C-alpha positions, -999 to +999 in steps of 0.1 A: +000+000+000+030+023+008+041+020-029+007+030-041+008+061-020+042+070-033+032+064-070+001+084-065+021+113-049+045+113-076+018+114-103+001+142-084+033+162-082+041+157-119+007+165-132+008+203-126+044+204-140+033+186-172+002+209-175+024+239-172+048+228-199+018+222-222+003+255-215+037+273-219+041+260-254+009+266-274+027+255-306+030+220-292-006+212-301+002+222-338+033+198-338+031+168-361+032+136-341+067+126-353+082+159-338+066+151-304+080+127-278+065+093-282+044+094-250+030+129-259+020+118-294+004+086-282-015+105-254-029+131-278-037+104-305-053+081-281-078+105-265-086+127-296-119+119-310-133+103-278-163+114-257-157+124-222-174+091-212-151+071-234-120+089-220-133+083-185-138+046-193-103+043-207-087+061-177-106+037-153-094+007-172-058+020-170-063+027-132-076-008-127-046-022-144-022-001-123-040-012-092-036-049-101+000-044-108+006-026-075-013-052-055+006-080-071+040-061-064+030-057-028+021-094-025+054-103-041+074-081-017+056-093+014+057-131+005+083-150+024+078-184+007+100-186-025+075-209-043+046-187-036+067-156-045+077-171-079+040-179-086+030-143-080+058-130-101+046-154-129+011-141-124+023-105-127+043-113-157+013-128-174-007-097-166+020-075-181+022-098-213-016-095-217-016-057-213+013-054-237-006-076-263-037-054-258-017-023-263+000-037-295-034-048-309-048-013-303-017+002-319-021-020-349-057-010-353-049+026-351-022+022-377-047+003-401-072+031-396-045+057-405-035+038-436-072+035-446-076+074-442-044+079-461-057+057-490-090+075-490-073+109-493-052+097-522-084+088-541 
């Protein structure tokens, strides 16, 4: 639980800083994706075109994943039995793999949509 509080505190401290840096550079919104950092471009691309309800649902899903990962981390750190600890690590690894696969599938879908739009514009 201590790690969750620390992570939350870090996020809450970094949020105003990231908001200030975005507000300080209004040209950033006009930058092409390739000129932005990977995370900034993904963030803007993922959330653009979504309703507030969809954005909220997406953020809730990310929050749920983070909580599961933190919960497993805490269980791993507190477990004394090496066999149980290894089982928890394997469970966390599988969760990470599933999340990664989901993100890659989502990325592939976005790339295909982009290619379709590109093809439509050529016609």
